[in-house]
N, C-alpha and C positions, 0 to 999 in steps of 0.2 A: 504493499500499499503505499503510494507516495503521498507524503506530508508537505504541503507547501507552506507551512508554518515554521518559523525559526525561533530560536531562544531569544528572550527579552521582547517578542511580540506581545501586544495587548490583545486579549481574546475575550470573547463573550460566550458563556455556557448557554447553549440553546435548548438543551434537553437533561432530564434526570433531576436529582434532588437539589442541585445547586443551579437550577435554571435561572437565568438573569444575573447571576454574578459576573463581575469582570476581574480579571487577573492578569498577570505576567508570565509568561512561559519560563519556568526555571530550568527545565530538562526535557530533552526529547529522547523516545525509546523508538526510532523509526522502523525497526525490524518487526516490531509488534504493533505499530500504529498507535502509540501511547504518548501521551504528555504528562508532565507534572506542572500544574498551573498553581500560582501563589494563592493561598486562602480558599482553594476549591478542593472538595472531596477530603475533608479532614477526617483523619481516622486516629484512634487511640492506641499507642503502642506501649506495652509494659516493659520498660527498660531495666536490666540489671546493672548494677554498679559495675564500672569498668575503668581503666586508665583515661580512656577519652571522655566517658560519662561517669564522673564519680557520685553524683547524686542519682540514686535509683528512683523509680516511681512511674507515674502514667504520663506520657508525653503525646501532645497533640501534634501530628504532622500531616503533610499533604500526601495522597496516594495518587498514583497514575489513573488518568481517564482517557477513553478513547478520543482520538483527534477528530472523529466524526461528530462528536457532541460539542465542538466549539467552532466559532467563527471569528475571523480576524476583524479587529476594530481598526478601520482606517485612521492613520494619524491625521490626514488632511481634512476629511469630512465628518470623522467621529462616529460614524455608523458602521454597524455589524455588516460584513460584505464577503462575497466570495472573491477568491484570489485568481486573476488571470495572468497570463505571461505574454510578454512583448519583447521585441528587441530594439535597442537603440541604434543610431547611425554607425556607431563604432562596433556594432556586432554583439554587444554584451546583452545577455538574457536579463530582464528585470521583472519583478512582480507588480501587477497593476491592480488597482481597485476597480471592481466590476460597476460600482455605482457612479463614482465621479471620474473615473478613467485616469486618475492621477498615480504617478509612479510611487511605489511603497518604499523601496530600498533606494535611499538617496547616498549610496557609497561609492 
């Protein structure tokens, strides 16, 4: 499954228990079509004490969700949109907002 979303993109959850929440992509798992989104799909983990985590207890953290459950929020128009692809004159492939036709990656 090809995911047209990248790390640090702002996305809107369109289905499931967190529908309507917005967050930033923290991590991608493209081989399984999953994303970890900031503040979305929070789960409780029971942590044992360790060198890395000396304080044991119940910790809230984000779990992965399917990429099909989110839509990119366009940085220009601010709306949730599908992502298209286009080529610049230089031949570089860029992502494009389907609603306002503006280029998403400005790098």
